[in-house]
N, C-alpha and C positions, 0 to 999 in steps of 0.2 A: 688283569689278565685272568681269564677263566681257567680252571683246572679240570681235566678229565678226572673222574672219580678215581681216587687211589684206593686200591683194595687192601694193601698191606704196606706198612712203613718201609722205606728203603733201608732203614737200619736193621730190620729183622728180615733177613733174606730167607726165603723158603729153601729148604735143603736141596741142593743140586741145581739151583738156578743162578745164573750169572746176571747181575743187575746192571752192568755197564753196557750202554748202547754204543755201538761203533758207528752205525749209520742209520738214517731214517730217510725214506723217500715217499713221495706221493705219486702214484701211478694214475694219471689223468684218465685214460681210456677205461681203466678198471674201477675207478673211483674208490681206491683203497690205498692204505699205507702199507709199506714194506719196511720192516725194521730188522737190522742185523745186530746181534749182540757180540761181545768180545769172544765168546766161546765158539763163534762161527755159525750159530743157529740163526736162521732167518724166519721171521714170522710175518704174516700178512693178514690184515683185517679190514673190513669195510669201514669207510669214513662215516657212514650213516649211523654206526653204532655209538658214536660220540655225541652225547647230549648237548655239549657246548658248541658244536659246529653249526653255523647258521645256513649252510648250504651254498654260500657264495664261493667263487673260485678260490682255490688255495694258491697263494702267491709265493709263499716261502715255507720251507721246512728246515729246521736247524736243530742239531743236537746241542744240548746245554754243555757248558765247559766241564761240569762234573760228570756228565754222561749218564745221569740217572733218569733223564726225561728228554723229550724233544719239544721244541716250540713250533707252533703252526700259526701262520699269518694268513688272513683272508682278504680278498678284495674289498670287502665291506668295512675293513678296519678291525674286525673281530680278531682277537688273539687268544690262544689257549696253549696249554702244555699237556703232554701225555706222558705219564710216568711209566717206567719199565714194567711195573706189576700190572698196569692196565693192559699193556700189550699182551702179557701172558694170560691175563684174565680172559681176553677176547679170542686167543688163538692157540693156546697150548693145552691139549687135553690132559696131560699129566700134572699140570699145575693144580694144587689143591683148591683154588678158587675159580677154576675154569667156568665160564658162563654156561657151557653146554650141560653142566650138571644141575642147573636150576630146574625146579619143578615147572613143567609146562602146564599152564592152565588149560583144561579141556574145554573145547568149544561146545556149543549146544548140539552140534551134529554128533560129536564123539559120545556125549552123554546119552543122547537119544538112541543111537545104535546099541550102546551097552544095555540100556533099559529094554529095548526090543528083544535083544538076544536073551536076556535073563527071563523075560516074560515067556518067550517061546520055549525056553528050557523047562519052565514049570508047566507047560502045556495049556496055557491060558489064552483065551481070545482077548482082543483088545477091550471088548465090552465087559467081559468077566473081570479083567484086571482093573479097569476103571472103577467098577463097583467095589472091588476089594480095597482099592486105594481111597475111595470116598471122593473121587474127583470126576468131573464130566468126561465122557469119552472123547469129545472133540478137543478138549484141552490135552488129554493124554496123547491123542493123535499128533497134535502140534509139537509136543515134547519129543515123541519118538521120531518125528520127521526132522527134528533139529531146527524147527522154526521158532522155538521158544526155549530159553534156558530156565529150568525149574528153580524155584526158591528152595531154601533149606527146609522149610516146612513141607513143601511138596515132596522133596526127596525123602524126608522122613516117612511120609505116608507110603510112598512107593517102596521104600526099604522094608517097612513093616508088612506090607502085602506080600513081598517076596521072601519074608522071614530072613532078612539080611540086615547088615549094618549099612549106613550111608557110605562108609569108606569102601565097602565091598562093591558098591555101584560105581564109585569114582576111581577106584584103583585100577591101574593098567596091569594086565597079566599076559 
């Protein structure tokens, strides 16, 4: 039986969180699980967030006898279990390991917009900036348009031309 990734052992409970699951349900139309803990709190998260789910119909959801996780059975025969901490990881913002706190990797468009904004703030045309970076203007144009994600080497050249650090280009402010 596959296990959904456990974030923290059930023996070491995060302060203020109840580990015992009272009820777990699968909402077919919403394609999500809803889990109620003993403390009355109810959490809901998308089924697609679980790597071990193969996408076939969910046929059974059952809370384990010890109530630290719930079992999921699928039409394909795939079975897995979801521990209490994975539920909190996916859906409780005050949980220290909440997924929403993960660093989101910036896409090419985000990076391109940031570079364009920084270049314009320095009062440089695209051609002037390309010469200062030591890269061809069409390549810079593709980067700024978000059609190409620059390599670290290219980001270092861009940062040097802007007299900034690479982190200053990538950091969200």
